[in-house]
Short mmCIF file of the C-alpha atoms (twelve columns), coordinates in Angstrom:
data_MODEL
# 
_entry.id   MODEL 
# 
loop_
_atom_site.group_PDB 
_atom_site.id 
_atom_site.type_symbol 
_atom_site.label_atom_id 
_atom_site.label_alt_id 
_atom_site.label_comp_id 
_atom_site.label_asym_id 
_atom_site.label_seq_id 
_atom_site.Cartn_x 
_atom_site.Cartn_y 
_atom_site.Cartn_z 
_atom_site.pdbx_PDB_model_num 
ATOM 1   C CA . MET A 1   158.229 206.560 146.327 1 
ATOM 2   C CA . SER A 2   160.619 208.870 147.902 1 
ATOM 3   C CA . ARG A 3   162.438 211.506 146.102 1 
ATOM 4   C CA . SER A 4   165.864 209.737 146.364 1 
ATOM 5   C CA . ARG A 5   164.172 206.568 145.134 1 
ATOM 6   C CA . LEU A 6   162.488 208.413 142.330 1 
ATOM 7   C CA . HIS A 7   166.075 209.789 141.321 1 
ATOM 8   C CA . ARG A 8   167.443 206.253 141.270 1 
ATOM 9   C CA . VAL A 9   164.619 205.020 138.887 1 
ATOM 10  C CA . VAL A 10  165.394 208.026 136.473 1 
ATOM 11  C CA . LEU A 11  169.270 207.392 136.835 1 
ATOM 12  C CA . VAL A 12  168.699 203.620 135.906 1 
ATOM 13  C CA . LEU A 13  166.698 204.639 132.802 1 
ATOM 14  C CA . PHE A 14  169.091 207.221 131.821 1 
ATOM 15  C CA . PHE A 15  172.153 204.632 132.064 1 
ATOM 16  C CA . LEU A 16  170.114 201.796 130.389 1 
ATOM 17  C CA . VAL A 17  169.523 204.301 127.340 1 
ATOM 18  C CA . ALA A 18  173.136 205.353 127.324 1 
ATOM 19  C CA . ALA A 19  174.295 202.010 127.438 1 
ATOM 20  C CA . GLY A 20  171.954 200.803 124.755 1 
ATOM 21  C CA . ASP A 21  170.157 198.086 126.762 1 
ATOM 22  C CA . ALA A 22  166.837 199.592 125.991 1 
ATOM 23  C CA . PRO A 23  167.009 201.019 122.301 1 
ATOM 24  C CA . ASP A 24  163.302 200.615 121.400 1 
ATOM 25  C CA . ALA A 25  160.633 203.196 122.409 1 
ATOM 26  C CA . ALA A 26  158.391 200.648 123.782 1 
ATOM 27  C CA . ALA A 27  160.768 199.438 126.220 1 
ATOM 28  C CA . GLN A 28  161.864 203.164 127.343 1 
ATOM 29  C CA . PHE A 29  158.074 203.921 127.674 1 
ATOM 30  C CA . ASN A 30  157.074 201.034 129.828 1 
ATOM 31  C CA . LYS A 31  159.937 201.516 132.119 1 
ATOM 32  C CA . LEU A 32  159.078 205.327 132.387 1 
ATOM 33  C CA . LYS A 33  155.376 204.448 132.888 1 
ATOM 34  C CA . LYS A 34  156.242 201.949 135.593 1 
ATOM 35  C CA . ALA A 35  158.318 204.366 137.613 1 
ATOM 36  C CA . LEU A 36  155.386 206.928 137.299 1 
ATOM 37  C CA . GLY A 37  152.924 204.501 138.439 1 
ATOM 38  C CA . ASP A 38  154.846 203.603 141.504 1 
ATOM 39  C CA . GLN A 39  155.594 207.246 142.169 1 
ATOM 40  C CA . ALA A 40  151.793 208.033 141.939 1 
ATOM 41  C CA . THR A 41  150.813 205.135 143.900 1 
ATOM 42  C CA . GLU A 42  152.997 206.057 146.883 1 
ATOM 43  C CA . ALA A 43  152.454 209.716 146.720 1 
ATOM 44  C CA . GLY A 44  148.365 209.086 146.520 1 
ATOM 45  C CA . ASN A 45  148.343 211.637 143.719 1 
ATOM 46  C CA . PRO A 46  147.609 209.984 140.589 1 
ATOM 47  C CA . ALA A 47  148.697 211.759 137.346 1 
ATOM 48  C CA . GLY A 48  148.849 215.220 139.084 1 
ATOM 49  C CA . CYS A 49  150.686 218.104 137.736 1 
ATOM 50  C CA . VAL A 50  154.233 217.657 136.496 1 
ATOM 51  C CA . PRO A 51  156.476 217.462 139.496 1 
ATOM 52  C CA . ALA A 52  159.773 218.951 139.629 1 
ATOM 53  C CA . ARG A 53  162.363 216.281 138.836 1 
ATOM 54  C CA . PRO A 54  165.624 215.774 136.708 1 
ATOM 55  C CA . PRO A 55  164.900 214.986 132.998 1 
ATOM 56  C CA . THR A 56  164.544 211.589 131.668 1 
ATOM 57  C CA . TYR A 57  166.429 211.493 128.413 1 
ATOM 58  C CA . VAL A 58  165.107 209.246 125.512 1 
ATOM 59  C CA . GLU A 59  166.273 208.607 122.196 1 
ATOM 60  C CA . THR A 60  163.206 207.141 120.675 1 
ATOM 61  C CA . VAL A 61  159.476 207.322 121.229 1 
ATOM 62  C CA . ASN A 62  156.543 205.766 119.711 1 
ATOM 63  C CA . LEU A 63  155.035 209.192 118.726 1 
ATOM 64  C CA . THR A 64  156.293 211.859 115.942 1 
ATOM 65  C CA . ALA A 65  156.325 215.446 116.527 1 
ATOM 66  C CA . ALA A 66  153.376 215.642 114.615 1 
ATOM 67  C CA . GLN A 67  151.453 213.220 116.487 1 
ATOM 68  C CA . MET A 68  152.476 214.909 119.697 1 
ATOM 69  C CA . ALA A 69  151.122 218.053 118.145 1 
ATOM 70  C CA . ALA A 70  147.940 216.497 117.421 1 
ATOM 71  C CA . ILE A 71  147.551 214.937 120.992 1 
ATOM 72  C CA . ASN A 72  148.203 218.477 122.504 1 
ATOM 73  C CA . ALA A 73  145.234 219.642 120.285 1 
ATOM 74  C CA . GLY A 74  143.161 216.818 121.600 1 
ATOM 75  C CA . PHE A 75  144.097 217.940 125.346 1 
ATOM 76  C CA . ASP A 76  142.928 221.297 124.210 1 
ATOM 77  C CA . ALA A 77  139.637 220.063 123.043 1 
ATOM 78  C CA . GLU A 78  139.238 217.881 126.232 1 
ATOM 79  C CA . ILE A 79  139.996 220.960 128.473 1 
ATOM 80  C CA . GLN A 80  137.228 222.988 126.532 1 
ATOM 81  C CA . THR A 81  135.003 219.980 126.605 1 
ATOM 82  C CA . ALA A 82  135.253 219.217 130.181 1 
ATOM 83  C CA . PRO A 83  132.965 221.942 131.647 1 
ATOM 84  C CA . VAL A 84  130.089 221.463 129.229 1 
ATOM 85  C CA . ALA A 85  130.358 217.529 129.543 1 
ATOM 86  C CA . PHE A 86  130.055 217.651 133.352 1 
ATOM 87  C CA . GLU A 87  127.256 220.169 133.175 1 
ATOM 88  C CA . GLU A 88  125.487 217.874 130.739 1 
ATOM 89  C CA . ALA A 89  125.891 214.826 132.638 1 
ATOM 90  C CA . ASP A 90  124.756 216.580 135.736 1 
ATOM 91  C CA . ARG A 91  121.531 217.633 133.936 1 
ATOM 92  C CA . GLN A 92  121.242 214.195 132.479 1 
ATOM 93  C CA . GLN A 93  121.309 212.678 136.069 1 
ATOM 94  C CA . LYS A 94  118.595 214.878 137.600 1 
ATOM 95  C CA . ALA A 95  116.595 214.341 134.417 1 
ATOM 96  C CA . ALA A 96  117.360 210.501 134.962 1 
ATOM 97  C CA . GLU A 97  116.386 210.362 138.579 1 
ATOM 98  C CA . LYS A 98  113.084 211.959 137.679 1 
ATOM 99  C CA . GLU A 99  112.455 209.548 134.997 1 
ATOM 100 C CA . ALA A 100 113.327 206.965 137.155 1 
ATOM 101 C CA . LYS A 101 110.561 207.827 139.541 1 
ATOM 102 C CA . GLU A 102 108.028 207.852 136.959 1 
ATOM 103 C CA . TYR A 103 109.146 204.774 135.422 1 
ATOM 104 C CA . GLU A 104 108.730 203.058 138.844 1 
ATOM 105 C CA . LYS A 105 105.399 204.523 139.010 1 
ATOM 106 C CA . ALA A 106 104.290 203.466 135.535 1 
ATOM 107 C CA . ARG A 107 105.857 200.097 136.048 1 
ATOM 108 C CA . ALA A 108 103.711 199.383 139.134 1 
ATOM 109 C CA . ASP A 109 100.579 200.478 137.241 1 
ATOM 110 C CA . TYR A 110 101.590 198.100 134.438 1 
ATOM 111 C CA . ASP A 111 102.052 195.163 136.706 1 
ATOM 112 C CA . LYS A 112 98.693  195.625 138.180 1 
ATOM 113 C CA . ARG A 113 96.693  195.977 134.816 1 
ATOM 114 C CA . ASN A 114 98.837  193.287 133.258 1 
ATOM 115 C CA . GLU A 115 98.008  190.714 136.120 1 
ATOM 116 C CA . LYS A 116 94.380  191.374 135.813 1 
ATOM 117 C CA . TYR A 117 94.633  191.305 131.826 1 
ATOM 118 C CA . GLN A 118 96.576  187.987 131.968 1 
ATOM 119 C CA . ALA A 119 94.024  186.195 134.206 1 
ATOM 120 C CA . CYS A 120 91.264  187.321 131.765 1 
ATOM 121 C CA . ALA A 121 93.315  186.301 128.563 1 
ATOM 122 C CA . ASP A 122 94.307  182.756 129.950 1 
ATOM 123 C CA . LYS A 123 90.433  181.951 130.660 1 
ATOM 124 C CA . ALA A 124 89.614  183.520 127.324 1 
ATOM 125 C CA . THR A 125 92.235  181.893 125.329 1 
ATOM 126 C CA . ALA A 126 91.420  178.108 126.959 1 
ATOM 127 C CA . ALA A 127 87.865  178.569 125.832 1 
ATOM 128 C CA . ASP A 128 88.648  179.926 122.416 1 
ATOM 129 C CA . ALA A 129 91.395  176.938 121.969 1 
ATOM 130 C CA . ALA A 130 88.556  174.424 122.778 1 
ATOM 131 C CA . ARG A 131 86.246  176.132 120.351 1 
ATOM 132 C CA . SER A 132 88.837  175.861 117.718 1 
ATOM 133 C CA . ASP A 133 89.700  172.373 118.274 1 
ATOM 134 C CA . GLU A 134 85.885  171.603 117.962 1 
ATOM 135 C CA . LEU A 135 85.661  173.373 114.589 1 
ATOM 136 C CA . ASN A 136 88.699  171.611 113.308 1 
ATOM 137 C CA . GLN A 137 87.425  168.451 114.047 1 
ATOM 138 C CA . THR A 138 84.321  169.181 112.428 1 
ATOM 139 C CA . ALA A 139 86.154  170.152 109.257 1 
ATOM 140 C CA . GLU A 140 88.224  167.022 109.389 1 
ATOM 141 C CA . THR A 141 85.019  164.603 110.044 1 
ATOM 142 C CA . ALA A 142 83.461  166.523 107.133 1 
ATOM 143 C CA . SER A 143 86.398  165.884 104.612 1 
ATOM 144 C CA . GLY A 144 86.602  162.305 105.643 1 
ATOM 145 C CA . ALA A 145 82.949  161.885 104.860 1 
ATOM 146 C CA . VAL A 146 83.885  162.856 101.190 1 
ATOM 147 C CA . GLY A 147 86.453  160.285 101.228 1 
ATOM 148 C CA . ASP A 148 84.300  157.784 102.568 1 
ATOM 149 C CA . GLN A 149 82.124  158.206 99.872  1 
ATOM 150 C CA . VAL A 150 84.545  157.976 96.939  1 
ATOM 151 C CA . ASN A 151 86.238  154.918 95.835  1 
ATOM 152 C CA . GLU A 152 88.511  156.348 92.834  1 
ATOM 153 C CA . ALA A 153 88.607  153.124 90.855  1 
ATOM 154 C CA . ASP A 154 84.949  152.447 91.275  1 
ATOM 155 C CA . LEU A 155 84.096  156.165 90.357  1 
ATOM 156 C CA . GLU A 156 86.302  156.005 87.348  1 
ATOM 157 C CA . LYS A 157 84.296  152.913 86.087  1 
ATOM 158 C CA . LEU A 158 81.138  154.632 86.966  1 
ATOM 159 C CA . ALA A 159 82.098  157.707 85.049  1 
ATOM 160 C CA . ALA A 160 83.254  155.669 81.844  1 
ATOM 161 C CA . ARG A 161 79.986  153.890 81.852  1 
ATOM 162 C CA . ALA A 162 77.862  157.021 82.329  1 
ATOM 163 C CA . ALA A 163 79.985  158.835 79.518  1 
ATOM 164 C CA . ALA A 164 78.775  155.720 77.142  1 
ATOM 165 C CA . ALA A 165 75.512  155.795 78.334  1 
ATOM 166 C CA . ALA A 166 75.219  159.615 77.610  1 
ATOM 167 C CA . GLU A 167 76.479  159.281 74.135  1 
ATOM 168 C CA . ARG A 168 74.058  156.424 73.282  1 
ATOM 169 C CA . VAL A 169 71.022  158.610 74.896  1 
ATOM 170 C CA . SER A 170 72.304  161.373 72.754  1 
ATOM 171 C CA . GLN A 171 72.058  159.507 69.453  1 
ATOM 172 C CA . GLY A 172 68.643  158.287 70.413  1 
ATOM 173 C CA . LYS A 173 69.793  154.587 71.294  1 
ATOM 174 C CA . GLY A 174 69.620  154.937 74.932  1 
ATOM 175 C CA . THR A 175 68.343  152.038 77.016  1 
ATOM 176 C CA . ALA A 176 66.869  151.720 80.248  1 
ATOM 177 C CA . GLU A 177 70.128  150.460 81.607  1 
ATOM 178 C CA . ASP A 178 71.751  153.433 80.205  1 
ATOM 179 C CA . ARG A 179 69.065  155.766 82.167  1 
ATOM 180 C CA . GLN A 180 69.676  153.865 85.323  1 
ATOM 181 C CA . THR A 181 73.272  154.390 84.925  1 
ATOM 182 C CA . LEU A 182 73.106  158.144 84.311  1 
ATOM 183 C CA . ALA A 183 70.681  158.326 87.432  1 
ATOM 184 C CA . GLU A 184 73.289  156.630 89.377  1 
ATOM 185 C CA . PHE A 185 76.147  158.732 88.427  1 
ATOM 186 C CA . GLN A 186 74.160  161.829 89.084  1 
ATOM 187 C CA . GLN A 187 73.136  160.677 92.396  1 
ATOM 188 C CA . VAL A 188 76.800  159.594 93.474  1 
ATOM 189 C CA . MET A 189 78.102  163.252 92.233  1 
ATOM 190 C CA . ALA A 190 75.327  164.840 94.085  1 
ATOM 191 C CA . GLY A 191 76.331  163.226 97.347  1 
ATOM 192 C CA . ILE A 192 79.928  164.072 96.880  1 
ATOM 193 C CA . GLN A 193 79.140  167.553 95.937  1 
ATOM 194 C CA . THR A 194 76.986  167.912 99.167  1 
ATOM 195 C CA . SER A 195 79.769  166.390 101.362 1 
ATOM 196 C CA . GLY A 196 82.521  168.510 99.631  1 
ATOM 197 C CA . ALA A 197 80.264  171.882 100.415 1 
ATOM 198 C CA . GLN A 198 79.931  170.697 104.025 1 
ATOM 199 C CA . ALA A 199 83.736  170.032 104.495 1 
ATOM 200 C CA . ALA A 200 84.517  173.229 102.672 1 
ATOM 201 C CA . SER A 201 82.226  175.312 104.739 1 
ATOM 202 C CA . ALA A 202 83.496  173.826 107.917 1 
ATOM 203 C CA . GLN A 203 87.006  174.339 107.027 1 
ATOM 204 C CA . GLN A 204 86.214  178.147 106.312 1 
ATOM 205 C CA . GLU A 205 84.466  178.158 109.780 1 
ATOM 206 C CA . ALA A 206 87.650  177.158 111.299 1 
ATOM 207 C CA . SER A 207 89.822  179.439 109.560 1 
ATOM 208 C CA . GLU A 208 87.833  182.327 110.255 1 
ATOM 209 C CA . HIS A 209 87.614  181.412 113.935 1 
ATOM 210 C CA . THR A 210 91.368  181.507 113.982 1 
ATOM 211 C CA . ARG A 211 91.695  184.578 112.299 1 
ATOM 212 C CA . GLN A 212 89.371  186.582 114.560 1 
ATOM 213 C CA . GLN A 213 91.175  185.230 117.790 1 
ATOM 214 C CA . ASP A 214 92.948  188.405 118.609 1 
ATOM 215 C CA . ALA A 215 89.791  190.448 117.979 1 
ATOM 216 C CA . ARG A 216 87.811  188.265 120.284 1 
ATOM 217 C CA . LEU A 217 90.415  188.258 122.726 1 
ATOM 218 C CA . GLU A 218 90.446  192.159 122.743 1 
ATOM 219 C CA . LYS A 219 86.620  192.160 123.093 1 
ATOM 220 C CA . ALA A 220 86.822  190.081 126.095 1 
ATOM 221 C CA . CYS A 221 89.728  191.632 128.085 1 
ATOM 222 C CA . GLY A 222 90.655  194.934 126.492 1 
ATOM 223 C CA . THR A 223 93.771  196.184 124.873 1 
ATOM 224 C CA . ARG A 224 96.917  194.402 126.057 1 
ATOM 225 C CA . PRO A 225 98.858  196.776 128.578 1 
ATOM 226 C CA . VAL A 226 101.909 198.209 127.112 1 
ATOM 227 C CA . GLU A 227 105.196 197.406 129.204 1 
ATOM 228 C CA . PRO A 228 106.804 200.857 130.074 1 
ATOM 229 C CA . VAL A 229 110.444 201.415 128.681 1 
ATOM 230 C CA . PRO A 230 113.074 201.949 131.127 1 
ATOM 231 C CA . PRO A 231 114.741 205.272 131.268 1 
ATOM 232 C CA . ALA A 232 118.278 205.503 129.673 1 
ATOM 233 C CA . GLY A 233 121.078 206.060 131.989 1 
ATOM 234 C CA . ALA A 234 123.146 209.296 132.035 1 
ATOM 235 C CA . ASP A 235 126.006 209.654 129.698 1 
ATOM 236 C CA . LEU A 236 129.455 209.169 131.255 1 
ATOM 237 C CA . PRO A 237 131.305 212.716 131.092 1 
ATOM 238 C CA . GLY A 238 134.540 211.050 130.873 1 
ATOM 239 C CA . GLN A 239 133.677 209.207 127.441 1 
ATOM 240 C CA . LYS A 240 132.239 212.390 125.914 1 
ATOM 241 C CA . ILE A 241 135.380 214.225 126.926 1 
ATOM 242 C CA . ARG A 242 137.692 211.596 125.676 1 
ATOM 243 C CA . GLU A 243 135.861 211.641 122.322 1 
ATOM 244 C CA . ALA A 244 136.313 215.281 121.811 1 
ATOM 245 C CA . GLY A 245 139.924 214.937 122.066 1 
ATOM 246 C CA . ALA A 246 140.228 211.904 119.429 1 
ATOM 247 C CA . LYS A 247 137.991 214.223 117.238 1 
ATOM 248 C CA . ALA A 248 140.347 217.300 117.511 1 
ATOM 249 C CA . ALA A 249 143.392 214.990 117.292 1 
ATOM 250 C CA . GLY A 250 142.057 213.500 114.015 1 
ATOM 251 C CA . MET A 251 142.587 209.993 115.494 1 
ATOM 252 C CA . SER A 252 140.656 206.925 116.253 1 
ATOM 253 C CA . ASP A 253 139.524 206.317 119.837 1 
ATOM 254 C CA . ARG A 254 141.669 203.839 120.224 1 
ATOM 255 C CA . ASP A 255 144.775 205.381 118.724 1 
ATOM 256 C CA . TYR A 256 144.306 208.600 120.586 1 
ATOM 257 C CA . ALA A 257 143.781 206.668 123.799 1 
ATOM 258 C CA . ALA A 258 147.193 205.044 123.488 1 
ATOM 259 C CA . GLY A 259 149.005 208.096 122.372 1 
ATOM 260 C CA . ARG A 260 147.363 210.302 125.110 1 
ATOM 261 C CA . GLU A 261 148.804 207.637 127.800 1 
ATOM 262 C CA . GLU A 262 152.289 207.870 126.316 1 
ATOM 263 C CA . MET A 263 152.200 211.747 126.171 1 
ATOM 264 C CA . ILE A 264 150.793 212.080 129.653 1 
ATOM 265 C CA . ALA A 265 153.828 209.667 130.654 1 
ATOM 266 C CA . LEU A 266 156.470 211.666 128.794 1 
ATOM 267 C CA . ALA A 267 155.283 215.037 130.322 1 
ATOM 268 C CA . MET A 268 155.009 213.704 133.844 1 
ATOM 269 C CA . GLY A 269 158.517 212.151 133.450 1 
ATOM 270 C CA . ASN A 270 159.896 215.179 132.374 1 
ATOM 271 C CA . ALA A 271 161.364 213.445 129.230 1 
ATOM 272 C CA . VAL A 272 163.806 214.745 126.958 1 
ATOM 273 C CA . VAL A 273 164.108 213.469 123.644 1 
ATOM 274 C CA . LYS A 274 167.710 213.372 122.434 1 
ATOM 275 C CA . PRO A 275 168.683 213.617 118.660 1 
ATOM 276 C CA . SER A 276 169.930 210.282 117.201 1 
ATOM 277 C CA . GLY A 277 170.264 208.299 114.189 1 
ATOM 278 C CA . LYS A 278 166.227 208.112 114.067 1 
ATOM 279 C CA . VAL A 279 165.433 211.416 115.576 1 
ATOM 280 C CA . SER A 280 167.102 214.600 113.884 1 
ATOM 281 C CA . GLN A 281 167.674 217.730 115.876 1 
ATOM 282 C CA . ASP A 282 164.633 219.591 114.461 1 
ATOM 283 C CA . GLU A 283 162.385 216.700 115.347 1 
ATOM 284 C CA . ALA A 284 163.841 216.233 118.528 1 
ATOM 285 C CA . ASP A 285 163.194 219.965 119.308 1 
ATOM 286 C CA . ALA A 286 159.594 219.799 118.023 1 
ATOM 287 C CA . MET A 287 158.977 216.671 120.324 1 
ATOM 288 C CA . ASN A 288 160.613 218.427 123.524 1 
ATOM 289 C CA . THR A 289 158.346 221.624 122.524 1 
ATOM 290 C CA . ALA A 290 155.367 219.318 122.776 1 
ATOM 291 C CA . ILE A 291 155.981 217.540 125.701 1 
ATOM 292 C CA . LYS A 292 156.591 220.643 127.789 1 
ATOM 293 C CA . GLU A 293 153.206 221.987 126.312 1 
ATOM 294 C CA . ALA A 294 151.543 218.508 127.355 1 
ATOM 295 C CA . GLY A 295 152.866 219.123 130.850 1 
ATOM 296 C CA . LYS A 296 150.848 222.388 131.283 1 
ATOM 297 C CA . LYS A 297 147.793 221.055 129.589 1 
ATOM 298 C CA . VAL A 298 147.785 217.859 132.113 1 
ATOM 299 C CA . CYS A 299 147.620 220.171 134.847 1 
ATOM 300 C CA . ALA A 300 144.623 222.232 132.898 1 
ATOM 301 C CA . LEU A 301 143.029 218.703 132.354 1 
ATOM 302 C CA . ARG A 302 143.217 217.855 136.248 1 
ATOM 303 C CA . LYS A 303 141.820 221.194 137.135 1 
ATOM 304 C CA . ALA A 304 138.989 220.847 134.634 1 
ATOM 305 C CA . GLY A 305 138.327 217.400 136.210 1 
ATOM 306 C CA . ALA A 306 138.887 215.476 133.029 1 
ATOM 307 C CA . PRO A 307 139.940 211.878 133.893 1 
ATOM 308 C CA . LEU A 308 143.648 211.288 133.147 1 
# 
C-alpha cells in the first residue's frame, strides 16, 4: 500500500469514529488491523517497527490501561526470554539430530532381531496351541466320563437303599441283600472317584500348561525384543517465548494472545485514545503512554527474533 493510500485508510477510520459509525472497540480494531495487514503485505515487512504515520484516533478499545500495562510486561518477558529460548531450541535441535541417528540405528537392529524372534514365536506358539488343544480335549473327555457313569436319579435311589442297608447292618439285622447293596454302592462310588480324580488331574495339567506358556516361549525363542522409543522433537522457541509473556502478564495463553495482537495493532497504527464518556482523561493518558511503550517493545521483539 502506498503512503497516500495508507493515509486515506487512516482518514477513513478517523471520519468513521468522528461520525459515530463505528463506536465499539471491536469494529475499530478490525478496521485498524485490516489497514495494517494490507500495508504489511504490500511492503513485505510484516509487523515491523512502528512506521511514521499520522495518529489514528479512537474513542474505545478492548483493553484497559491496566491490561495494556500487563501486556507490556509480557512483552518485556518475551524480549528477555527470546535469546534463551532460541539457544535452548538450537541445543535441543542438535541433540534431536543425534538422537534421531541413534534411533535409526536402534530401530534397524530391533527390526532385524524382532523378525527372527517373531518367526520363532509363530512356530513355538503353533506347537504350543496344538498341545493345549490336546490337553483340553483330554480334560473334557475325562469330565464326560464322570457324567456317563452317573445317573442322578439312579444314584439317589442306590444311595437311599445303601443308607437303609447300612442302618440294618449296624443293628445286626443286615441280610445278604443288604451287604450286596452296600458293595454295589461302594463300587459305583469308587468308579466315580477314580474318574473324577482323572478329570481333575487332566484339567489341572491343561491349566498349568496355559500358565507356563510365556515361560516356554521365552525358553524357546529368548526375550522378546523391546521396540526403541522415537526421540522427542525440539520445543518451538515461539511457544516458549509466548508462554513467558502470558505468565508475566498474569493472563491465560488465550487472553494474552488476543490482547497482544490488539496491542501490536494499536502501536503499529499509531493509535491515540481520545477521552470519551467511556474513557476518562487519566485513563486515556495511561493508555496512550502504554501504546507508545508498546511500539518500542515491538521493535525490540523483532530485533530479538520473537515471532510477532
